[in-house]
GUTIKOL-509510 format. One record per atom (N, C-alpha, C): residue number from 1; atom name; z, y, x. Coordinates in steps of 0.1 Angstrom, whole numbers. Example, Ala and Ser with C-alpha at 12.3 -4.5 7.8 and 13.67 -1.06 7.14 Angstrom:
<atoms>
+-----+----+-------+-------+-------+
|   i | at |    zz |    yy |    xx |
+-----+----+-------+-------+-------+
|   1 |  N |    78 |   -57 |   132 |
|   1 | CA |    78 |   -45 |   123 |
|   1 |  C |    78 |   -33 |   132 |
|   2 |  N |    71 |   -22 |   128 |
|   2 | CA |    71 |   -11 |   137 |
|   2 |  C |    79 |     0 |   129 |
+-----+----+-------+-------+-------+
</atoms>
This chain:
<atoms>
+-----+----+-------+-------+-------+
|   i | at |    zz |    yy |    xx |
+-----+----+-------+-------+-------+
|   1 |  N |  1493 |  1193 |   834 |
|   1 | CA |  1493 |  1204 |   844 |
|   1 |  C |  1506 |  1205 |   851 |
|   2 |  N |  1517 |  1204 |   844 |
|   2 | CA |  1530 |  1204 |   849 |
|   2 |  C |  1533 |  1192 |   859 |
|   3 |  N |  1527 |  1181 |   855 |
|   3 | CA |  1529 |  1169 |   863 |
|   3 |  C |  1523 |  1170 |   877 |
|   4 |  N |  1511 |  1176 |   877 |
|   4 | CA |  1504 |  1178 |   890 |
|   4 |  C |  1511 |  1188 |   899 |
|   5 |  N |  1517 |  1199 |   893 |
|   5 | CA |  1524 |  1208 |   901 |
|   5 |  C |  1537 |  1202 |   907 |
|   6 |  N |  1544 |  1194 |   899 |
|   6 | CA |  1556 |  1187 |   903 |
|   6 |  C |  1552 |  1177 |   914 |
|   7 |  N |  1541 |  1170 |   913 |
|   7 | CA |  1537 |  1161 |   923 |
|   7 |  C |  1534 |  1168 |   936 |
|   8 |  N |  1528 |  1179 |   935 |
|   8 | CA |  1525 |  1187 |   947 |
|   8 |  C |  1538 |  1192 |   954 |
|   9 |  N |  1548 |  1197 |   946 |
|   9 | CA |  1560 |  1201 |   952 |
|   9 |  C |  1568 |  1189 |   958 |
|  10 |  N |  1568 |  1178 |   952 |
|  10 | CA |  1574 |  1166 |   958 |
|  10 |  C |  1567 |  1162 |   971 |
|  11 |  N |  1554 |  1163 |   971 |
|  11 | CA |  1546 |  1159 |   983 |
|  11 |  C |  1550 |  1169 |   995 |
|  12 |  N |  1551 |  1182 |   992 |
|  12 | CA |  1554 |  1191 |  1002 |
|  12 |  C |  1569 |  1189 |  1007 |
|  13 |  N |  1578 |  1185 |   998 |
|  13 | CA |  1591 |  1182 |  1003 |
|  13 |  C |  1591 |  1170 |  1012 |
|  14 |  N |  1583 |  1160 |  1009 |
|  14 | CA |  1582 |  1148 |  1018 |
|  14 |  C |  1576 |  1152 |  1032 |
|  15 |  N |  1566 |  1161 |  1032 |
|  15 | CA |  1561 |  1166 |  1044 |
|  15 |  C |  1571 |  1173 |  1052 |
|  16 |  N |  1579 |  1182 |  1046 |
|  16 | CA |  1589 |  1189 |  1053 |
|  16 |  C |  1600 |  1180 |  1059 |
|  17 |  N |  1604 |  1170 |  1051 |
|  17 | CA |  1613 |  1160 |  1056 |
|  17 |  C |  1607 |  1152 |  1068 |
|  18 |  N |  1595 |  1148 |  1067 |
|  18 | CA |  1588 |  1141 |  1078 |
|  18 |  C |  1588 |  1150 |  1091 |
|  19 |  N |  1584 |  1162 |  1089 |
|  19 | CA |  1583 |  1171 |  1100 |
|  19 |  C |  1597 |  1173 |  1107 |
|  20 |  N |  1608 |  1174 |  1099 |
|  20 | CA |  1621 |  1176 |  1105 |
|  20 |  C |  1625 |  1163 |  1112 |
|  21 |  N |  1623 |  1151 |  1106 |
|  21 | CA |  1626 |  1139 |  1113 |
|  21 |  C |  1619 |  1137 |  1125 |
|  22 |  N |  1606 |  1139 |  1125 |
|  22 | CA |  1598 |  1137 |  1137 |
|  22 |  C |  1601 |  1147 |  1148 |
|  23 |  N |  1605 |  1159 |  1144 |
|  23 | CA |  1609 |  1169 |  1154 |
|  23 |  C |  1622 |  1165 |  1161 |
|  24 |  N |  1632 |  1160 |  1153 |
|  24 | CA |  1644 |  1155 |  1158 |
|  24 |  C |  1642 |  1143 |  1167 |
|  25 |  N |  1634 |  1134 |  1163 |
|  25 | CA |  1631 |  1122 |  1172 |
|  25 |  C |  1624 |  1126 |  1185 |
|  26 |  N |  1615 |  1136 |  1184 |
|  26 | CA |  1609 |  1141 |  1196 |
|  26 |  C |  1619 |  1148 |  1206 |
|  27 |  N |  1628 |  1155 |  1200 |
|  27 | CA |  1638 |  1162 |  1208 |
|  27 |  C |  1648 |  1152 |  1214 |
|  28 |  N |  1651 |  1142 |  1207 |
|  28 | CA |  1660 |  1131 |  1212 |
|  28 |  C |  1653 |  1124 |  1224 |
|  29 |  N |  1640 |  1122 |  1222 |
|  29 | CA |  1633 |  1115 |  1233 |
|  29 |  C |  1633 |  1123 |  1246 |
|  30 |  N |  1630 |  1136 |  1244 |
|  30 | CA |  1630 |  1145 |  1256 |
|  30 |  C |  1644 |  1146 |  1262 |
|  31 |  N |  1655 |  1146 |  1254 |
|  31 | CA |  1668 |  1146 |  1259 |
|  31 |  C |  1671 |  1134 |  1267 |
|  32 |  N |  1666 |  1122 |  1263 |
|  32 | CA |  1668 |  1110 |  1270 |
|  32 |  C |  1662 |  1111 |  1284 |
|  33 |  N |  1649 |  1116 |  1284 |
|  33 | CA |  1642 |  1118 |  1297 |
|  33 |  C |  1650 |  1128 |  1306 |
|  34 |  N |  1655 |  1139 |  1300 |
|  34 | CA |  1662 |  1148 |  1308 |
|  34 |  C |  1675 |  1142 |  1314 |
|  35 |  N |  1681 |  1133 |  1307 |
|  35 | CA |  1693 |  1127 |  1312 |
|  35 |  C |  1690 |  1118 |  1325 |
|  36 |  N |  1678 |  1111 |  1324 |
|  36 | CA |  1674 |  1103 |  1336 |
|  36 |  C |  1671 |  1112 |  1347 |
|  37 |  N |  1664 |  1123 |  1345 |
|  37 | CA |  1660 |  1133 |  1355 |
|  37 |  C |  1672 |  1140 |  1361 |
|  38 |  N |  1681 |  1144 |  1353 |
|  38 | CA |  1693 |  1150 |  1357 |
|  38 |  C |  1701 |  1141 |  1366 |
|  39 |  N |  1703 |  1128 |  1362 |
|  39 | CA |  1710 |  1119 |  1371 |
|  39 |  C |  1704 |  1117 |  1384 |
|  40 |  N |  1690 |  1117 |  1385 |
|  40 | CA |  1683 |  1116 |  1397 |
|  40 |  C |  1686 |  1128 |  1406 |
|  41 |  N |  1686 |  1140 |  1400 |
|  41 | CA |  1688 |  1152 |  1407 |
|  41 |  C |  1702 |  1152 |  1413 |
|  42 |  N |  1712 |  1149 |  1404 |
|  42 | CA |  1726 |  1149 |  1409 |
|  42 |  C |  1729 |  1138 |  1419 |
|  43 |  N |  1722 |  1127 |  1418 |
|  43 | CA |  1724 |  1116 |  1429 |
|  43 |  C |  1715 |  1118 |  1441 |
|  44 |  N |  1707 |  1129 |  1440 |
|  44 | CA |  1697 |  1132 |  1451 |
|  44 |  C |  1689 |  1120 |  1455 |
|  45 |  N |  1683 |  1114 |  1445 |
|  45 | CA |  1674 |  1102 |  1447 |
|  45 |  C |  1660 |  1105 |  1440 |
|  46 |  N |  1650 |  1099 |  1446 |
|  46 | CA |  1637 |  1100 |  1440 |
|  46 |  C |  1636 |  1091 |  1428 |
|  47 |  N |  1627 |  1095 |  1419 |
|  47 | CA |  1625 |  1086 |  1407 |
|  47 |  C |  1613 |  1077 |  1411 |
|  48 |  N |  1616 |  1065 |  1413 |
|  48 | CA |  1606 |  1055 |  1418 |
|  48 |  C |  1596 |  1051 |  1407 |
|  49 |  N |  1601 |  1048 |  1395 |
|  49 | CA |  1593 |  1043 |  1384 |
|  49 |  C |  1588 |  1054 |  1375 |
|  50 |  N |  1577 |  1052 |  1369 |
|  50 | CA |  1571 |  1062 |  1360 |
|  50 |  C |  1579 |  1064 |  1347 |
|  51 |  N |  1581 |  1076 |  1344 |
|  51 | CA |  1587 |  1079 |  1331 |
|  51 |  C |  1576 |  1083 |  1321 |
|  52 |  N |  1578 |  1077 |  1309 |
|  52 | CA |  1567 |  1079 |  1299 |
|  52 |  C |  1573 |  1083 |  1285 |
|  53 |  N |  1566 |  1092 |  1279 |
|  53 | CA |  1569 |  1095 |  1265 |
|  53 |  C |  1557 |  1091 |  1257 |
|  54 |  N |  1558 |  1081 |  1248 |
|  54 | CA |  1547 |  1077 |  1240 |
|  54 |  C |  1551 |  1079 |  1225 |
|  55 |  N |  1545 |  1089 |  1219 |
|  55 | CA |  1548 |  1094 |  1205 |
|  55 |  C |  1563 |  1097 |  1205 |
|  56 |  N |  1572 |  1089 |  1200 |
|  56 | CA |  1586 |  1092 |  1199 |
|  56 |  C |  1595 |  1083 |  1207 |
|  57 |  N |  1589 |  1076 |  1216 |
|  57 | CA |  1596 |  1066 |  1224 |
|  57 |  C |  1596 |  1070 |  1239 |
|  58 |  N |  1607 |  1069 |  1246 |
|  58 | CA |  1609 |  1072 |  1260 |
|  58 |  C |  1611 |  1059 |  1267 |
|  59 |  N |  1603 |  1056 |  1277 |
|  59 | CA |  1605 |  1044 |  1285 |
|  59 |  C |  1604 |  1047 |  1300 |
|  60 |  N |  1610 |  1038 |  1308 |
|  60 | CA |  1608 |  1038 |  1322 |
|  60 |  C |  1599 |  1026 |  1325 |
|  61 |  N |  1587 |  1029 |  1330 |
|  61 | CA |  1578 |  1019 |  1333 |
|  61 |  C |  1580 |  1013 |  1347 |
|  62 |  N |  1585 |  1001 |  1348 |
|  62 | CA |  1588 |   995 |  1361 |
|  62 |  C |  1575 |   990 |  1368 |
|  63 |  N |  1564 |   989 |  1361 |
|  63 | CA |  1552 |   984 |  1367 |
|  63 |  C |  1544 |   995 |  1374 |
|  64 |  N |  1547 |  1007 |  1372 |
|  64 | CA |  1540 |  1018 |  1378 |
|  64 |  C |  1550 |  1025 |  1388 |
|  65 |  N |  1546 |  1026 |  1400 |
|  65 | CA |  1554 |  1033 |  1410 |
|  65 |  C |  1549 |  1047 |  1413 |
|  66 |  N |  1558 |  1057 |  1414 |
|  66 | CA |  1553 |  1070 |  1417 |
|  66 |  C |  1550 |  1072 |  1432 |
|  67 |  N |  1556 |  1064 |  1440 |
|  67 | CA |  1553 |  1064 |  1454 |
|  67 |  C |  1556 |  1050 |  1460 |
|  68 |  N |  1550 |  1048 |  1471 |
|  68 | CA |  1551 |  1035 |  1478 |
|  68 |  C |  1563 |  1035 |  1487 |
|  69 |  N |  1571 |  1025 |  1486 |
|  69 | CA |  1583 |  1025 |  1494 |
|  69 |  C |  1583 |  1012 |  1503 |
|  70 |  N |  1583 |  1012 |  1515 |
|  70 | CA |  1582 |  1023 |  1524 |
|  70 |  C |  1568 |  1029 |  1525 |
|  71 |  N |  1568 |  1042 |  1529 |
|  71 | CA |  1555 |  1049 |  1529 |
|  71 |  C |  1545 |  1042 |  1538 |
|  72 |  N |  1532 |  1044 |  1535 |
|  72 | CA |  1522 |  1039 |  1544 |
|  72 |  C |  1522 |  1047 |  1557 |
|  73 |  N |  1521 |  1040 |  1569 |
|  73 | CA |  1522 |  1047 |  1582 |
|  73 |  C |  1510 |  1056 |  1583 |
|  74 |  N |  1513 |  1068 |  1589 |
|  74 | CA |  1502 |  1077 |  1591 |
|  74 |  C |  1493 |  1073 |  1602 |
|  75 |  N |  1480 |  1076 |  1601 |
|  75 | CA |  1470 |  1073 |  1611 |
|  75 |  C |  1472 |  1082 |  1623 |
|  76 |  N |  1469 |  1077 |  1635 |
|  76 | CA |  1469 |  1085 |  1647 |
|  76 |  C |  1458 |  1096 |  1646 |
|  77 |  N |  1460 |  1107 |  1654 |
|  77 | CA |  1451 |  1118 |  1654 |
|  77 |  C |  1438 |  1113 |  1660 |
|  78 |  N |  1426 |  1117 |  1655 |
|  78 | CA |  1413 |  1113 |  1660 |
|  78 |  C |  1410 |  1121 |  1672 |
|  79 |  N |  1412 |  1134 |  1671 |
|  79 | CA |  1409 |  1143 |  1683 |
|  79 |  C |  1419 |  1141 |  1694 |
|  80 |  N |  1414 |  1143 |  1706 |
|  80 | CA |  1424 |  1142 |  1717 |
|  80 |  C |  1431 |  1156 |  1718 |
|  81 |  N |  1443 |  1155 |  1723 |
|  81 | CA |  1451 |  1168 |  1724 |
|  81 |  C |  1447 |  1174 |  1738 |
|  82 |  N |  1444 |  1187 |  1737 |
|  82 | CA |  1441 |  1195 |  1750 |
|  82 |  C |  1448 |  1208 |  1749 |
|  83 |  N |  1454 |  1212 |  1760 |
|  83 | CA |  1461 |  1225 |  1761 |
|  83 |  C |  1453 |  1237 |  1759 |
|  84 |  N |  1440 |  1237 |  1763 |
|  84 | CA |  1431 |  1248 |  1762 |
|  84 |  C |  1425 |  1250 |  1748 |
|  85 |  N |  1428 |  1241 |  1739 |
|  85 | CA |  1422 |  1242 |  1725 |
|  85 |  C |  1433 |  1243 |  1715 |
|  86 |  N |  1431 |  1252 |  1705 |
|  86 | CA |  1441 |  1253 |  1694 |
|  86 |  C |  1440 |  1242 |  1684 |
+-----+----+-------+-------+-------+
</atoms>
């Protein structure tokens, strides 16, 4: 009986350690992403490539673009412009 109780206590200690480690890793990942975003804000530049958080890893995905550079030209207006119409 005592062995089972001690095994349970040890298991819960491992869970607690795992939770603390995973929380710290997650916060470190978010901090890395914030650093990239903060630099873009300070440099006043757009973030061209997609930022990803997958589990506990932060990556900048160069294969996915957030916007097309240069932008696609806009189409001309279909309706004709007339002074008597709003």
